[in-house]
C-alpha positions, 0 to 999 in steps of 0.5 A: 500499500502506498503511503500518501503525505501532503507537504506544505510548499513555500512560494519561493521554492516549490520543491522545499517541504516541511516535516509533519508535526509527527515527524518532528516529534519522532526526531525530538524523541530520537535525539532526547529533546536536545539540540544536535549542534556539536558543543550545544546541549540546550533542552528543546520542546516542540515549541522551541526546536528548529529542525534542520535537514541533513539532506533534502529531496529523497524519500526518507528526508523526514526520517529522525536520522536526517531531521536534526532538532536544533535550538534556534540560535544554532539553526541560525548559525547553520544557515550563516555558514559558508557553502560546504560548511555545516554544524550537522556534520559530525553531530552527536548521534 
């Protein structure tokens, strides 16, 4: 049986999709409700976590191993890094 999922698409990038609330919760549980940026161990909740995709555009893009919970500060740092650099490489799990 095929699983159907519907994703929100942004107006600026039609290929970018957001993880469902259930996928985000699975990721938080998988990583112990902690920020996954190296050197940060901030406690997270569903309201404070920002999710970062290691990779996008494949069928497992919303699996917990690919959907890293970051605190807002670390997620902002991740997106300010130069191309080819990443906080998520070598994350704790």
